[in-house]
C-alpha positions as CSV (number, residue, x, y, z in Angstrom):
1,X,-2.4,86.4,-35.8
2,X,0.3,84.3,-34.3
3,X,0.2,82.2,-31.1
4,X,3.1,81.1,-29.0
5,X,3.5,77.4,-28.3
6,X,5.9,75.3,-26.3
7,X,7.3,72.5,-28.3
8,X,9.9,70.3,-26.7
9,X,10.8,73.1,-24.3
10,X,11.3,75.6,-27.1
11,X,9.0,78.5,-27.7
12,X,7.8,78.7,-31.2
13,X,5.2,80.9,-33.0
14,X,2.6,79.3,-35.3
15,X,-0.2,80.6,-37.3
16,X,-3.7,79.9,-35.9
17,X,-5.3,76.9,-37.5
18,X,-2.1,75.8,-39.1
19,X,-2.6,73.3,-41.9
20,X,0.4,71.2,-41.0
21,X,0.3,69.3,-37.6
22,X,2.4,70.8,-34.8
23,X,4.8,68.2,-33.4
24,X,5.1,68.2,-29.6
25,X,6.8,66.2,-26.9
26,X,4.6,65.4,-23.9
27,X,7.4,63.7,-21.9
28,X,11.0,62.8,-22.0
29,X,10.7,59.3,-23.3
30,X,11.7,58.2,-26.8
31,X,8.1,57.4,-27.7
32,X,6.5,60.4,-25.9
33,X,5.6,62.7,-28.8
34,X,2.4,63.7,-30.6
35,X,1.1,65.8,-33.5
36,X,-1.4,68.5,-32.8
37,X,-3.9,69.4,-35.5
38,X,-5.2,72.8,-34.4
39,X,-8.2,75.0,-35.0
40,X,-8.5,78.7,-34.0
41,X,-9.0,79.4,-30.3
42,X,-9.7,77.2,-27.3
43,X,-11.7,74.1,-28.2
44,X,-12.5,70.6,-27.1
45,X,-10.0,67.9,-28.0
46,X,-10.1,64.5,-29.7
47,X,-7.1,62.5,-28.6
48,X,-6.2,59.6,-30.9
49,X,-4.4,56.4,-30.0
50,X,-3.2,54.2,-32.8
51,X,-3.4,50.5,-33.1
52,X,-0.8,48.0,-34.3
53,X,-0.9,45.4,-31.6
54,X,1.8,47.1,-29.6
55,X,4.3,46.2,-32.3
56,X,7.3,48.6,-32.8
57,X,6.7,48.7,-36.5
58,X,3.3,50.5,-36.2
59,X,3.0,54.1,-35.0
60,X,0.8,57.2,-34.9
61,X,1.0,57.6,-38.7
62,X,-1.8,55.0,-38.8
63,X,-4.1,57.7,-37.5
64,X,-2.8,60.7,-39.6
65,X,-5.8,60.6,-41.9
66,X,-8.3,60.4,-39.0
67,X,-6.5,63.4,-37.4
68,X,-6.7,65.4,-40.6
69,X,-10.4,64.5,-40.9
70,X,-11.1,65.6,-37.3
71,X,-9.4,69.0,-38.0
72,X,-11.0,69.6,-41.4
73,X,-14.6,68.4,-40.6
74,X,-15.2,69.2,-37.0
75,X,-14.8,72.1,-34.6
76,X,-12.3,70.1,-32.4
77,X,-8.5,70.2,-31.9
78,X,-7.0,66.8,-32.5
79,X,-3.9,65.3,-30.8
80,X,-2.4,62.2,-32.4
81,X,-0.4,60.5,-29.7
82,X,2.6,58.1,-30.0
83,X,3.2,55.7,-27.2
84,X,5.6,52.9,-26.2
85,X,5.5,49.8,-28.4
86,X,7.2,46.5,-28.6
87,X,7.5,43.5,-26.3
88,X,6.3,44.2,-22.8
89,X,5.1,47.7,-23.6
90,X,1.4,47.5,-22.5
91,X,2.0,49.1,-19.0
92,X,4.4,51.7,-20.5
93,X,1.9,52.5,-23.2
94,X,-0.8,53.0,-20.5
95,X,1.5,55.3,-18.5
96,X,2.2,57.2,-21.8
97,X,-1.5,57.8,-22.2
98,X,-1.6,59.3,-18.7
99,X,1.4,61.5,-19.5
100,X,-0.1,62.7,-22.7
101,X,-3.3,63.7,-21.0
102,X,-1.4,65.4,-18.2
103,X,0.5,67.4,-20.8
104,X,-2.7,68.3,-22.5
105,X,-3.9,69.9,-19.2
106,X,-0.6,71.6,-18.5
107,X,0.7,75.0,-19.6
108,X,1.8,74.0,-23.1
109,X,-1.7,72.5,-23.9
110,X,-3.4,75.6,-22.6
111,X,-1.2,77.8,-24.8
112,X,-2.3,75.8,-27.8
113,X,-6.0,76.3,-26.9
114,X,-6.6,72.6,-25.9
115,X,-9.6,72.5,-23.5
116,X,-8.5,69.7,-21.1
117,X,-12.0,69.8,-19.5
118,X,-13.6,68.5,-22.7
119,X,-11.7,65.5,-24.1
120,X,-12.7,62.5,-26.2
121,X,-10.2,59.7,-26.1
122,X,-10.4,57.6,-29.3
123,X,-8.3,54.5,-30.1
124,X,-8.1,51.8,-32.7
125,X,-7.1,48.2,-31.9
126,X,-4.4,48.3,-29.2
127,X,-5.2,52.1,-28.9
128,X,-8.9,51.2,-28.3
129,X,-7.8,48.9,-25.5
130,X,-5.7,51.7,-24.0
131,X,-8.5,54.3,-24.4
132,X,-11.0,52.2,-22.5
133,X,-8.4,51.0,-20.0
134,X,-7.6,54.6,-19.2
135,X,-11.2,55.7,-19.1
136,X,-12.2,52.9,-16.7
137,X,-9.3,53.0,-14.3
138,X,-6.6,55.5,-15.3
139,X,-3.0,54.4,-15.8
140,X,-1.9,51.7,-13.3
141,X,1.5,53.4,-13.3
142,X,0.0,56.8,-12.3
143,X,-2.7,55.4,-10.0
144,X,-6.4,56.0,-10.4
145,X,-6.9,59.5,-11.9
146,X,-3.1,59.8,-11.5
147,X,-1.2,62.4,-13.4
148,X,-4.0,63.2,-15.7
149,X,-6.7,64.0,-13.1
150,X,-6.9,67.6,-14.5
151,X,-8.1,66.2,-17.8
152,X,-11.8,65.5,-18.0
153,X,-12.7,62.7,-20.4
154,X,-16.2,63.2,-21.8
155,X,-16.1,60.0,-23.8
156,X,-13.8,57.1,-24.7
157,X,-14.2,55.2,-28.0
158,X,-12.7,51.9,-28.9
159,X,-12.7,51.0,-32.6
160,X,-11.9,47.3,-32.9
161,X,-10.2,47.3,-29.5
162,X,-8.4,44.2,-28.3
163,X,-10.3,44.2,-25.0
164,X,-9.9,40.6,-23.7
165,X,-6.1,40.2,-23.7
166,X,-6.2,36.7,-22.2
167,X,-8.6,35.5,-24.9
168,X,-6.6,37.3,-27.6
169,X,-3.4,35.5,-26.4
170,X,-5.2,32.1,-26.2
171,X,-6.4,32.5,-29.8
172,X,-3.1,34.0,-31.0
173,X,-4.9,37.1,-32.3
174,X,-2.3,39.1,-34.2
175,X,-0.1,36.1,-34.7
176,X,1.6,36.0,-31.4
């Protein structure tokens, strides 16, 4: 069977439980894209946020192996999210998380079988900080609950998250 999906505004057809990730755009920004690792049917979703200390040279490819592992060894869909990186990007990255979760709960996410009422947000390093920040207070840019209020986070996991940014800066964690 085939299922229709909306990718970057274009309708496409993809096989159920495709082995290759499905690239999607969750917003109009340069860094607002993700890869969907899909199972058959509607399922809960693991959303991955990569680390890399907000540096431009690190991207979602850091979490590709984790995304494949989620798809191959669980019953969940997985969405590996890219977000704004580089100098001064922390607030933009937080807004990108909100936009990605809002997309997940929208028509395109529903067509892909993403259950926005059952989401785990998992991040590593900078992504861990973003995951907990969003779970605790939503995106400051979108306001509490903001644009992603239709998405229900069941859990947030921070793997090696940079959680005390003042302390990290004082200790020059990450070299700068």
